[in-house]
N, C-alpha and C positions, 0 to 999 in steps of 0.2 A: 464294085469299083468302077468309077465313073470318069472318063476322061473329060474336061470340061473344054471341048475345042471351042465352043461358043464363046468362053470368056476370053481364050486367046484371040480370036478373030476380031471380037469387040474391042479389046484393049489395042490391038494394032490398029484398027481403023481410027480409034480415039486418038492415039497417038499421031497418026498420019495427017488428020484433019487439023490438030493442033501445032502441026510442025515439030513435033518430038520424035517422030520415028527414026530409028536407025536399024541398019541392016545387022545382020548376025543372027547368030542362034540365041534364043530366048527360051529360058525355062519357066513353066508355070507350075507351082506345087501346090501344097497345102496352103500356104499363107497367101497365094495369089488366087485361091480358089480355082485352081486348073485341074485339081483331082479333089475326088471326094468319094465317099461311100453312101450308099443308098440305105435309108432307114426311113420307111414308109408304112402306110396301111397293109402293103400285101406282105412284108417281112418283119413286121413289129412284134407279132405273137411268135415270132421264130428265134428272136434274139432276146435273152434276160436282160433284165435292166442293168445287172451287174456287168455284163459283157459290154453293154453300150456305155456304161458309165467309163470302163476301162478304156474303150477306144476313143471316146471324146476327151480323156486326159491324156492319153497318148498322142493324139492329135495337137492337143494345145501345147504339149511339151515340144512336139517337133515345130511347130510355129514359132515359137518362143526361142527355139535354138539350144534347147537343153539336151534334145537326142538329135544326133546327126545322123541321117539317112544317106548310106552308101548311094552313089550314083554310077558306079562302075561295078560290073560283075566280078 
């Protein structure tokens, strides 16, 4: 799991520069590329193709709104 704080900072600075920044709480999720998972040369051999395909499919379903992810415990 990766929290893409760099994405949040970049988007915030861009919004400020463009005069579009608004205060308040902002959530960055899969659709905003604010979180992701690591799949690279270091762990590729550990993750079967079927598992990667399933994770990618679930990610697409979450971004598309077909799966609602709870935000409260």
